[in-house]
N, CA, C, O and the ligand as a Tripos MOL2 file, in Angstrom:
@<TRIPOS>MOLECULE
protein
  217   215    55     0     0
PROTEIN
NO_CHARGES

@<TRIPOS>ATOM
      1 N          16.9180   -0.0990   60.8850 N.3       1 MET1
      2 CA         15.6920   -0.8020   60.4850 C.3       1 MET1
      3 C          14.7520    0.1530   59.7850 C.2       1 MET1
      4 O          14.7090    1.3500   60.0700 O.2       1 MET1
      5 N          14.0290   -0.3950   58.8940 N.am      2 ALA2
      6 CA         13.1190    0.4640   58.1390 C.3       2 ALA2
      7 C          11.8880    0.7960   58.9690 C.2       2 ALA2
      8 O          11.3660   -0.0190   59.7310 O.2       2 ALA2
      9 N          11.4720    1.9850   58.7880 N.am      3 THR3
     10 CA         10.2820    2.4130   59.5090 C.3       3 THR3
     11 C           9.0460    1.9710   58.7600 C.2       3 THR3
     12 O           8.8300    2.3360   57.6040 O.2       3 THR3
     13 N           8.2520    1.1910   59.4290 N.am      4 ASN4
     14 CA          7.0490    0.6860   58.7770 C.3       4 ASN4
     15 C           5.8330    1.3480   59.4030 C.2       4 ASN4
     16 O           5.4320    1.0300   60.5230 O.2       4 ASN4
     17 N           5.2710    2.2530   58.6700 N.am      5 VAL5
     18 CA          4.1440    3.0110   59.1960 C.3       5 VAL5
     19 C           2.9130    2.7610   58.3450 C.2       5 VAL5
     20 O           2.9460    2.8640   57.1180 O.2       5 VAL5
     21 N           1.8560    2.4390   59.0090 N.am      6 THR6
     22 CA          0.6030    2.2480   58.2900 C.3       6 THR6
     23 C          -0.3100    3.4500   58.5240 C.2       6 THR6
     24 O          -0.7050    3.7630   59.6480 O.2       6 THR6
     25 N          -0.6130    4.0830   57.4470 N.am      7 ILE7
     26 CA         -1.4710    5.2600   57.5680 C.3       7 ILE7
     27 C          -2.9230    4.8380   57.3800 C.2       7 ILE7
     28 O          -3.3200    4.3730   56.3110 O.2       7 ILE7
     29 N          -3.6930    5.0070   58.4250 N.am      8 GLU8
     30 CA         -5.0860    4.5950   58.3550 C.3       8 GLU8
     31 C          -6.0310    5.7730   58.2540 C.2       8 GLU8
     32 O          -7.2320    5.6140   58.0350 O.2       8 GLU8
     33 N          -5.4920    6.9070   58.4110 N.am      9 VAL9
     34 CA         -6.3470    8.0900   58.3100 C.3       9 VAL9
     35 C          -6.6220    8.3930   56.8480 C.2       9 VAL9
     36 O          -5.9820    7.8500   55.9470 O.2       9 VAL9
     37 N          -7.5490    9.2370   56.6440 N.am     10 ARG10
     38 CA         -7.8650    9.5880   55.2690 C.3      10 ARG10
     39 C          -6.7720   10.4920   54.7130 C.2      10 ARG10
     40 O          -6.7280   11.6960   54.9650 O.2      10 ARG10
     41 N          -5.9350    9.8870   53.9820 N.am     11 GLY11
     42 CA         -4.8340   10.6640   53.4460 C.3      11 GLY11
     43 C          -4.8500   10.6500   51.9340 C.2      11 GLY11
     44 O          -5.5100    9.8270   51.3000 O.2      11 GLY11
     45 N          -4.1280   11.5550   51.3970 N.am     12 ASN12
     46 CA         -4.0050   11.5920   49.9470 C.3      12 ASN12
     47 C          -2.6100   11.1480   49.5570 C.2      12 ASN12
     48 O          -1.6280   11.4010   50.2560 O.2      12 ASN12
     49 N          -2.5580   10.4940   48.4440 N.am     13 ARG13
     50 CA         -1.2570   10.0630   47.9620 C.3      13 ARG13
     51 C          -1.1220   10.4260   46.4960 C.2      13 ARG13
     52 O          -1.9620   10.0980   45.6580 O.2      13 ARG13
     53 N          -0.0550   11.0980   46.2330 N.am     14 CYS14
     54 CA          0.1730   11.5420   44.8670 C.3      14 CYS14
     55 C           0.6640   10.3780   44.0150 C.2      14 CYS14
     56 O           1.6330    9.7010   44.3580 O.2      14 CYS14
     57 N          -0.0160   10.1640   42.9130 N.am     15 GLU15
     58 CA          0.3700    9.0710   42.0240 C.3      15 GLU15
     59 C           1.6100    9.4370   41.2130 C.2      15 GLU15
     60 O           2.2090    8.5960   40.5430 O.2      15 GLU15
     61 N           1.9640   10.6730   41.2890 N.am     16 ARG16
     62 CA          3.0850   11.1410   40.4690 C.3      16 ARG16
     63 C           4.4010   11.0840   41.2260 C.2      16 ARG16
     64 O           5.3820   10.5100   40.7530 O.2      16 ARG16
     65 N           4.4080   11.6890   42.4100 N.am     17 CYS17
     66 CA          5.6690   11.7440   43.1470 C.3      17 CYS17
     67 C           5.6400   10.8890   44.3930 C.2      17 CYS17
     68 O           6.6600   10.7220   45.0620 O.2      17 CYS17
     69 N           4.4550   10.3370   44.7160 N.am     18 GLY18
     70 CA          4.3640    9.4550   45.8680 C.3      18 GLY18
     71 C           4.2230   10.1940   47.1820 C.2      18 GLY18
     72 O           4.2720    9.5850   48.2510 O.2      18 GLY18
     73 N           4.0530   11.4720   47.1120 N.am     19 HIS19
     74 CA          3.9120   12.2660   48.3210 C.3      19 HIS19
     75 C           2.5770   11.9760   48.9900 C.2      19 HIS19
     76 O           1.5430   11.8500   48.3340 O.2      19 HIS19
     77 N           2.6280   11.8750   50.3110 N.am     20 GLU20
     78 CA          1.3980   11.6160   51.0510 C.3      20 GLU20
     79 C           1.1470   12.7410   52.0220 C.2      20 GLU20
     80 O           2.0630   13.2390   52.6780 O.2      20 GLU20
     81 N          -0.0950   13.1300   52.1050 N.am     21 TRP21
     82 CA         -0.4330   14.2100   53.0230 C.3      21 TRP21
     83 C          -1.8670   14.0760   53.4790 C.2      21 TRP21
     84 O          -2.6740   13.3650   52.8800 O.2      21 TRP21
     85 N          -2.1560   14.7700   54.5420 N.am     22 ILE22
     86 CA         -3.5040   14.7230   55.0910 C.3      22 ILE22
     87 C          -4.2800   15.9410   54.5840 C.2      22 ILE22
     88 O          -3.9060   17.0870   54.8300 O.2      22 ILE22
     89 N          -5.3480   15.6630   53.8840 N.am     23 PRO23
     90 CA         -6.1400   16.7730   53.3480 C.3      23 PRO23
     91 C          -6.9810   17.4280   54.4270 C.2      23 PRO23
     92 O          -7.2990   16.8240   55.4520 O.2      23 PRO23
     93 N          -7.3180   18.6320   54.1780 N.am     24 ARG24
     94 CA         -8.1970   19.3240   55.1130 C.3      24 ARG24
     95 C          -9.6350   18.9070   54.8680 C.2      24 ARG24
     96 O         -10.0200   18.5300   53.7610 O.2      24 ARG24
     97 N         -10.4040   18.9840   55.9180 N.am     25 GLU25
     98 CA        -11.7920   18.5430   55.7960 C.3      25 GLU25
     99 C         -12.5700   19.4340   54.8340 C.2      25 GLU25
    100 O         -12.4650   20.6600   54.8320 O.2      25 GLU25
    101 N         -13.3420   18.7480   54.0330 N.am     26 GLY26
    102 CA        -14.2340   19.4860   53.1370 C.3      26 GLY26
    103 C         -13.5380   20.1240   51.9610 C.2      26 GLY26
    104 O         -14.1580   20.8380   51.1730 O.2      26 GLY26
    105 N         -12.2740   19.8720   51.8430 N.am     27 ALA27
    106 CA        -11.5880   20.4820   50.7130 C.3      27 ALA27
    107 C         -10.5580   19.5230   50.1590 C.2      27 ALA27
    108 O          -9.5360   19.2550   50.7900 O.2      27 ALA27
    109 N         -10.8300   19.0210   49.0030 N.am     28 GLU28
    110 CA         -9.8630   18.1400   48.3740 C.3      28 GLU28
    111 C          -8.9390   18.9690   47.4910 C.2      28 GLU28
    112 O          -9.3920   19.7320   46.6380 O.2      28 GLU28
    113 N          -7.6800   18.8120   47.7010 N.am     29 PRO29
    114 CA         -6.7330   19.6080   46.9240 C.3      29 PRO29
    115 C          -6.7900   19.2670   45.4470 C.2      29 PRO29
    116 O          -6.9630   18.1110   45.0610 O.2      29 PRO29
    117 N          -6.6470   20.2590   44.6630 N.am     30 ARG30
    118 CA         -6.6660   20.0110   43.2140 C.3      30 ARG30
    119 C          -5.2950   19.6080   42.7090 C.2      30 ARG30
    120 O          -5.1550   18.9180   41.7000 O.2      30 ARG30
    121 N          -4.3220   20.0450   43.4170 N.am     31 VAL31
    122 CA         -2.9680   19.7090   42.9880 C.3      31 VAL31
    123 C          -2.1850   19.1450   44.1590 C.2      31 VAL31
    124 O          -2.5120   19.3940   45.3200 O.2      31 VAL31
    125 N          -1.1670   18.3960   43.8480 N.am     32 CYS32
    126 CA         -0.2950   17.8720   44.8830 C.3      32 CYS32
    127 C           0.4880   19.0260   45.5060 C.2      32 CYS32
    128 O           1.0560   19.8510   44.7910 O.2      32 CYS32
    129 N           0.5170   19.0840   46.8290 N.am     33 PRO33
    130 CA          1.2120   20.1870   47.4800 C.3      33 PRO33
    131 C           2.7220   20.1330   47.2830 C.2      33 PRO33
    132 O           3.4370   21.0940   47.5700 O.2      33 PRO33
    133 N           3.1790   19.0210   46.8020 N.am     34 LYS34
    134 CA          4.6270   18.8770   46.6250 C.3      34 LYS34
    135 C           5.0650   19.1410   45.1930 C.2      34 LYS34
    136 O           5.9160   19.9890   44.9270 O.2      34 LYS34
    137 N           4.4590   18.3900   44.2770 N.am     35 CYS35
    138 CA          4.8930   18.5280   42.8820 C.3      35 CYS35
    139 C           3.9150   19.3660   42.0670 C.2      35 CYS35
    140 O           4.1230   19.6250   40.8820 O.2      35 CYS35
    141 N           2.8380   19.7820   42.7410 N.am     36 LYS36
    142 CA          1.8620   20.6750   42.1060 C.3      36 LYS36
    143 C           1.1830   20.0440   40.9080 C.2      36 LYS36
    144 O           0.6900   20.7360   40.0190 O.2      36 LYS36
    145 N           1.1650   18.7220   40.8970 N.am     37 SER37
    146 CA          0.5410   18.0580   39.7610 C.3      37 SER37
    147 C          -0.9660   17.9670   39.9580 C.2      37 SER37
    148 O          -1.4220   17.5070   41.0050 O.2      37 SER37
    149 N          -1.7340   18.3890   38.9850 N.am     38 PRO38
    150 CA         -3.1880   18.2880   39.0860 C.3      38 PRO38
    151 C          -3.6920   16.8730   38.8810 C.2      38 PRO38
    152 O          -4.8830   16.5970   39.0230 O.2      38 PRO38
    153 N          -2.7840   15.9900   38.5480 N.am     39 TYR39
    154 CA         -3.1750   14.6030   38.2870 C.3      39 TYR39
    155 C          -2.6740   13.6870   39.3870 C.2      39 TYR39
    156 O          -2.4020   12.5090   39.1550 O.2      39 TYR39
    157 N          -2.5550   14.2370   40.5870 N.am     40 TRP40
    158 CA         -1.9980   13.4510   41.6950 C.3      40 TRP40
    159 C          -2.8810   12.2660   42.0390 C.2      40 TRP40
    160 O          -2.3880   11.2440   42.5180 O.2      40 TRP40
    161 N          -4.1970   12.3920   41.7990 N.am     41 ASN41
    162 CA         -5.1120   11.3120   42.1790 C.3      41 ASN41
    163 C          -5.5580   10.5210   40.9660 C.2      41 ASN41
    164 O          -6.4970    9.7270   41.0380 O.2      41 ASN41
    165 N          -4.8950   10.7380   39.8760 N.am     42 LYS42
    166 CA         -5.2620   10.0220   38.6610 C.3      42 LYS42
    167 C          -4.0950    9.1820   38.1890 C.2      42 LYS42
    168 O          -3.1670    9.6830   37.5540 O.2      42 LYS42
    169 N          -4.1530    7.8940   38.5090 N.am     43 PRO43
    170 CA         -3.0750    7.0110   38.0790 C.3      43 PRO43
    171 C          -3.0120    6.9330   36.5690 C.2      43 PRO43
    172 O          -4.0310    6.9170   35.8790 O.2      43 PRO43
    173 N          -1.8270    6.8860   36.0920 N.am     44 ARG44
    174 CA         -1.6500    6.8480   34.6460 C.3      44 ARG44
    175 C          -2.2190    5.5560   34.0830 C.2      44 ARG44
    176 O          -2.0680    4.4820   34.6650 O.2      44 ARG44
    177 N          -2.8540    5.6810   32.9720 N.am     45 GLN45
    178 CA         -3.4920    4.5260   32.3640 C.3      45 GLN45
    179 C          -2.4720    3.6900   31.6060 C.2      45 GLN45
    180 O          -1.6260    4.1940   30.8670 O.2      45 GLN45
    181 N          -2.5960    2.4110   31.8250 N.am     46 LYS46
    182 CA         -1.6700    1.5020   31.1450 C.3      46 LYS46
    183 C          -2.2190    1.0800   29.7910 C.2      46 LYS46
    184 O          -1.4960    0.9750   28.8010 O.2      46 LYS46
    185 N          -3.5380    0.8410   29.7880 N.am     47 LYS47
    186 CA         -4.1520    0.4040   28.5440 C.3      47 LYS47
    187 C          -5.2670    1.3570   28.1480 C.2      47 LYS47
    188 O          -5.8440    2.0620   28.9770 O.2      47 LYS47
    189 N          -5.5380    1.3520   26.8930 N.am     48 ARG48
    190 CA         -6.6440    2.1890   26.4270 C.3      48 ARG48
    191 C          -7.9440    1.4090   26.4960 C.2      48 ARG48
    192 O          -8.2130    0.5300   25.6780 O.2      48 ARG48
    193 N          -8.7340    1.7550   27.4890 N.am     49 GLU49
    194 CA        -10.0030    1.0510   27.6630 C.3      49 GLU49
    195 C         -11.1200    2.0770   27.7320 C.2      49 GLU49
    196 O         -11.9000    2.1240   28.6830 O.2      49 GLU49
    197 N         -11.1680    2.8520   26.7470 N.am     50 ARG50
    198 CA        -12.1480    3.9300   26.7480 C.3      50 ARG50
    199 C         -13.5390    3.4180   26.4350 C.2      50 ARG50
    200 O         -14.5340    4.0870   26.7140 O.2      50 ARG50
    201 N         -13.6060    2.2380   25.8590 N.am     51 MET51
    202 CA        -14.9130    1.7000   25.4810 C.3      51 MET51
    203 C         -15.4600    0.7790   26.5660 C.2      51 MET51
    204 O         -16.4640    0.0930   26.3740 O.2      51 MET51
    205 N         -14.7880    0.7780   27.6910 N.am     52 ASP52
    206 CA        -15.2290   -0.0960   28.7770 C.3      52 ASP52
    207 C         -16.4890    0.4410   29.4320 C.2      52 ASP52
    208 O         -17.3590   -0.3170   29.8610 O.2      52 ASP52
    209 N         -16.5680    1.7380   29.5000 N.am     53 GLN53
    210 CA        -17.7380    2.3470   30.1130 C.3      53 GLN53
    211 C         -18.7600    2.6980   29.0520 C.2      53 GLN53
    212 O         -18.4410    2.9150   27.8830 O.2      53 GLN53
    213 N         -19.9550    2.7430   29.4900 N.am     54 LYS54
    214 CA        -21.0270    3.0430   28.5530 C.3      54 LYS54
    215 C         -21.0700    4.5370   28.2620 C.2      54 LYS54
    216 O         -21.9130    4.9900   27.4880 O.2      54 LYS54
    217 ZN          3.0570   14.9520   43.8380 Zn       55 ZN55
@<TRIPOS>BOND
     1     1     2 1
     2     2     3 1
     3     3     4 2
     4     3     5 am
     5     5     6 1
     6     6     7 1
     7     7     8 2
     8     7     9 am
     9     9    10 1
    10    10    11 1
    11    11    12 2
    12    11    13 am
    13    13    14 1
    14    14    15 1
    15    15    16 2
    16    15    17 am
    17    17    18 1
    18    18    19 1
    19    19    20 2
    20    19    21 am
    21    21    22 1
    22    22    23 1
    23    23    24 2
    24    23    25 am
    25    25    26 1
    26    26    27 1
    27    27    28 2
    28    27    29 am
    29    29    30 1
    30    30    31 1
    31    31    32 2
    32    31    33 am
    33    33    34 1
    34    34    35 1
    35    35    36 2
    36    35    37 am
    37    37    38 1
    38    38    39 1
    39    39    40 2
    40    39    41 am
    41    41    42 1
    42    42    43 1
    43    43    44 2
    44    43    45 am
    45    45    46 1
    46    46    47 1
    47    47    48 2
    48    47    49 am
    49    49    50 1
    50    50    51 1
    51    51    52 2
    52    51    53 am
    53    53    54 1
    54    54    55 1
    55    55    56 2
    56    55    57 am
    57    57    58 1
    58    58    59 1
    59    59    60 2
    60    59    61 am
    61    61    62 1
    62    62    63 1
    63    63    64 2
    64    63    65 am
    65    65    66 1
    66    66    67 1
    67    67    68 2
    68    67    69 am
    69    69    70 1
    70    70    71 1
    71    71    72 2
    72    71    73 am
    73    73    74 1
    74    74    75 1
    75    75    76 2
    76    75    77 am
    77    77    78 1
    78    78    79 1
    79    79    80 2
    80    79    81 am
    81    81    82 1
    82    82    83 1
    83    83    84 2
    84    83    85 am
    85    85    86 1
    86    86    87 1
    87    87    88 2
    88    87    89 am
    89    89    90 1
    90    90    91 1
    91    91    92 2
    92    91    93 am
    93    93    94 1
    94    94    95 1
    95    95    96 2
    96    95    97 am
    97    97    98 1
    98    98    99 1
    99    99   100 2
   100    99   101 am
   101   101   102 1
   102   102   103 1
   103   103   104 2
   104   103   105 am
   105   105   106 1
   106   106   107 1
   107   107   108 2
   108   107   109 am
   109   109   110 1
   110   110   111 1
   111   111   112 2
   112   111   113 am
   113   113   114 1
   114   114   115 1
   115   115   116 2
   116   115   117 am
   117   117   118 1
   118   118   119 1
   119   119   120 2
   120   119   121 am
   121   121   122 1
   122   122   123 1
   123   123   124 2
   124   123   125 am
   125   125   126 1
   126   126   127 1
   127   127   128 2
   128   127   129 am
   129   129   130 1
   130   130   131 1
   131   131   132 2
   132   131   133 am
   133   133   134 1
   134   134   135 1
   135   135   136 2
   136   135   137 am
   137   137   138 1
   138   138   139 1
   139   139   140 2
   140   139   141 am
   141   141   142 1
   142   142   143 1
   143   143   144 2
   144   143   145 am
   145   145   146 1
   146   146   147 1
   147   147   148 2
   148   147   149 am
   149   149   150 1
   150   150   151 1
   151   151   152 2
   152   151   153 am
   153   153   154 1
   154   154   155 1
   155   155   156 2
   156   155   157 am
   157   157   158 1
   158   158   159 1
   159   159   160 2
   160   159   161 am
   161   161   162 1
   162   162   163 1
   163   163   164 2
   164   163   165 am
   165   165   166 1
   166   166   167 1
   167   167   168 2
   168   167   169 am
   169   169   170 1
   170   170   171 1
   171   171   172 2
   172   171   173 am
   173   173   174 1
   174   174   175 1
   175   175   176 2
   176   175   177 am
   177   177   178 1
   178   178   179 1
   179   179   180 2
   180   179   181 am
   181   181   182 1
   182   182   183 1
   183   183   184 2
   184   183   185 am
   185   185   186 1
   186   186   187 1
   187   187   188 2
   188   187   189 am
   189   189   190 1
   190   190   191 1
   191   191   192 2
   192   191   193 am
   193   193   194 1
   194   194   195 1
   195   195   196 2
   196   195   197 am
   197   197   198 1
   198   198   199 1
   199   199   200 2
   200   199   201 am
   201   201   202 1
   202   202   203 1
   203   203   204 2
   204   203   205 am
   205   205   206 1
   206   206   207 1
   207   207   208 2
   208   207   209 am
   209   209   210 1
   210   210   211 1
   211   211   212 2
   212   211   213 am
   213   213   214 1
   214   214   215 1
   215   215   216 2
@<TRIPOS>SUBSTRUCTURE
     1 MET1         2 RESIDUE 1 A MET
     2 ALA2         6 RESIDUE 1 A ALA
     3 THR3        10 RESIDUE 1 A THR
     4 ASN4        14 RESIDUE 1 A ASN
     5 VAL5        18 RESIDUE 1 A VAL
     6 THR6        22 RESIDUE 1 A THR
     7 ILE7        26 RESIDUE 1 A ILE
     8 GLU8        30 RESIDUE 1 A GLU
     9 VAL9        34 RESIDUE 1 A VAL
    10 ARG10       38 RESIDUE 1 A ARG
    11 GLY11       42 RESIDUE 1 A GLY
    12 ASN12       46 RESIDUE 1 A ASN
    13 ARG13       50 RESIDUE 1 A ARG
    14 CYS14       54 RESIDUE 1 A CYS
    15 GLU15       58 RESIDUE 1 A GLU
    16 ARG16       62 RESIDUE 1 A ARG
    17 CYS17       66 RESIDUE 1 A CYS
    18 GLY18       70 RESIDUE 1 A GLY
    19 HIS19       74 RESIDUE 1 A HIS
    20 GLU20       78 RESIDUE 1 A GLU
    21 TRP21       82 RESIDUE 1 A TRP
    22 ILE22       86 RESIDUE 1 A ILE
    23 PRO23       90 RESIDUE 1 A PRO
    24 ARG24       94 RESIDUE 1 A ARG
    25 GLU25       98 RESIDUE 1 A GLU
    26 GLY26      102 RESIDUE 1 A GLY
    27 ALA27      106 RESIDUE 1 A ALA
    28 GLU28      110 RESIDUE 1 A GLU
    29 PRO29      114 RESIDUE 1 A PRO
    30 ARG30      118 RESIDUE 1 A ARG
    31 VAL31      122 RESIDUE 1 A VAL
    32 CYS32      126 RESIDUE 1 A CYS
    33 PRO33      130 RESIDUE 1 A PRO
    34 LYS34      134 RESIDUE 1 A LYS
    35 CYS35      138 RESIDUE 1 A CYS
    36 LYS36      142 RESIDUE 1 A LYS
    37 SER37      146 RESIDUE 1 A SER
    38 PRO38      150 RESIDUE 1 A PRO
    39 TYR39      154 RESIDUE 1 A TYR
    40 TRP40      158 RESIDUE 1 A TRP
    41 ASN41      162 RESIDUE 1 A ASN
    42 LYS42      166 RESIDUE 1 A LYS
    43 PRO43      170 RESIDUE 1 A PRO
    44 ARG44      174 RESIDUE 1 A ARG
    45 GLN45      178 RESIDUE 1 A GLN
    46 LYS46      182 RESIDUE 1 A LYS
    47 LYS47      186 RESIDUE 1 A LYS
    48 ARG48      190 RESIDUE 1 A ARG
    49 GLU49      194 RESIDUE 1 A GLU
    50 ARG50      198 RESIDUE 1 A ARG
    51 MET51      202 RESIDUE 1 A MET
    52 ASP52      206 RESIDUE 1 A ASP
    53 GLN53      210 RESIDUE 1 A GLN
    54 LYS54      214 RESIDUE 1 A LYS
    55 ZN55       217 GROUP 0 **** ****
């Protein structure tokens, strides 16, 4: 059976490799500890909506 775990703690999830980890307090990692991607918290944009914001 598949393990179904709901993470309710403040965790980080890499948008690149899907890695999830618990960050240390007061320090948000700049890169994913697994794939070392600096864009782990920045989902890739599907559409160009640069004019959406003022
Ligand atoms: Zn990653």
